[in-house]
C-alpha positions in Angstrom: 9.5 -210.4 44.5 12.1 -208.7 46.8 10.9 -207.5 50.3 10.5 -203.8 50.5 12.9 -202.0 53.0 11.3 -199.6 55.4 12.7 -195.9 54.8 12.5 -193.1 57.3 13.7 -189.5 57.2 16.1 -188.1 59.9 14.6 -185.3 61.7 17.8 -183.5 62.0 19.4 -183.6 58.5 16.4 -184.7 56.5 18.2 -187.5 54.8 16.0 -190.7 53.9 17.7 -193.8 55.2 16.8 -197.4 56.1 14.7 -197.5 59.2 17.2 -200.0 60.9 20.1 -197.5 60.5 18.2 -194.7 62.4 17.4 -194.2 66.1 13.8 -193.8 67.1 12.9 -190.9 69.5 9.4 -191.2 71.1 6.9 -189.2 73.1 5.5 -191.9 75.6 1.9 -192.1 76.3 2.8 -190.3 79.6 4.3 -187.4 77.7 8.1 -188.0 78.4 10.5 -187.9 75.5 13.2 -190.5 75.3 15.3 -192.7 72.8 13.8 -195.9 71.8 16.8 -198.4 70.8 14.4 -201.1 70.1 12.1 -199.1 67.8 9.1 -200.9 69.2 8.1 -198.9 72.2 4.6 -197.3 72.2 4.1 -193.7 71.5 4.7 -191.1 69.0 8.0 -191.5 67.3 10.4 -189.6 65.0 13.9 -190.7 63.7 17.4 -189.5 63.9 20.8 -190.6 62.5 23.1 -192.0 65.1 25.1 -189.0 64.5 25.1 -186.3 67.5 25.3 -183.4 64.8 21.8 -184.5 63.6 20.4 -184.0 67.1 22.1 -180.5 67.1 20.3 -179.6 63.9 17.0 -180.9 65.2 17.4 -178.8 68.3 18.2 -175.7 66.4 15.2 -176.1 64.3 12.9 -177.3 67.1 12.2 -180.2 64.8 11.8 -182.7 67.5 9.2 -180.7 69.4 7.3 -180.2 66.3 7.6 -183.9 65.3 6.5 -185.1 68.6 3.9 -182.4 69.4 5.3 -181.6 72.7 7.6 -179.0 74.1 11.0 -180.6 75.2 12.8 -179.2 78.0 16.5 -178.3 77.6 17.5 -180.9 80.1 15.7 -183.9 78.2 17.5 -182.7 75.2 20.9 -182.8 76.9 20.1 -186.1 78.2 19.1 -187.5 74.7 22.3 -185.9 73.4 24.5 -187.8 76.0 22.5 -191.2 75.4 23.0 -190.6 71.7 26.7 -190.2 71.9 26.9 -193.3 74.1 24.9 -195.3 71.7 27.2 -194.1 68.7 30.4 -195.0 70.6 31.1 -191.5 71.7 32.5 -190.6 68.2 31.5 -187.3 66.7 30.1 -187.8 63.3 29.7 -191.6 63.1 
């Protein structure tokens, strides 16, 4: 019997993809919001495509704040965007 592949939805675009192809964003137990490249950090999590455009869509809809249950300051969102661009090689749309 084949092993089931975990699927998750991107908070920005809403597409269902393999969990391993998405980047986890967490609210830590202390209340800070950050990227979780390992996917194993403790805290409430949501997922984004490794595409900065998806973060922009999530920002526009306030989807990250809603998913994580905390208001996210603009500075934190800007930092997440910078980290996401660095993780995706700085390319737009990949």
